[in-house]
C-alpha positions, -999 to 999 in steps of 0.1 A, spaced: -174 -642 323 -137 -633 323 -123 -628 358 -111 -592 365 -76 -584 377 -72 -572 413 -64 -538 400 -97 -536 381 -116 -527 413 -89 -503 425 -100 -477 400 -132 -458 398 -148 -469 365 -174 -442 365 -150 -413 363 -149 -386 335 -129 -395 305 -102 -369 312 -94 -386 345 -64 -409 343 -67 -445 355 -47 -454 385 -24 -478 367 -12 -450 344 0 -429 373 35 -434 388 45 -434 425 53 -397 424 21 -388 405 36 -385 370 12 -397 343 21 -420 314 6 -395 290 29 -367 302 59 -389 295 46 -397 260 39 -361 252 72 -348 267 92 -371 244 69 -364 214 64 -401 207 45 -415 177 12 -434 183 28 -468 184 58 -458 205 34 -440 229 12 -471 232 42 -493 238 54 -470 266 20 -469 282 17 -507 281 52 -511 296 45 -486 324 13 -503 334 25 -539 329 27 -550 366 -4 -530 377 -33 -538 355 -35 -576 351 -25 -605 373 -3 -622 347 30 -607 357 28 -582 329 26 -608 301 -4 -593 283 8 -557 284 44 -566 274 30 -586 245 9 -556 234 40 -533 237 60 -557 216 33 -556 189 34 -518 188 72 -518 187 73 -543 158 47 -522 139 68 -491 145 99 -509 132 80 -519 101 71 -482 95 107 -471 100 121 -497 76 94 -490 50 100 -453 52 138 -456 53 141 -442 88 110 -420 89 81 -428 111 97 -430 145 93 -400 169 81 -378 141 115 -378 124 118 -359 91 
């Protein structure tokens, strides 16, 4: 069985789905999803931001897994932008 990170047990795993996990909440209480919505980010940019924001808090790998996932989403967003000649990022028209 895969070993859980130290932050895995810091969060209540039996909470309602609308409850935000502790690693998505900043020091002042701001939630990652609020940042994503405030900037009207696309799916891939929003995921990249959320992975970056949680990178030092969810796993014990110094952020390697989350940063790798963020890079994957950013690369996919770049492919969309290039394919659509600038469209695809941040809901640009």
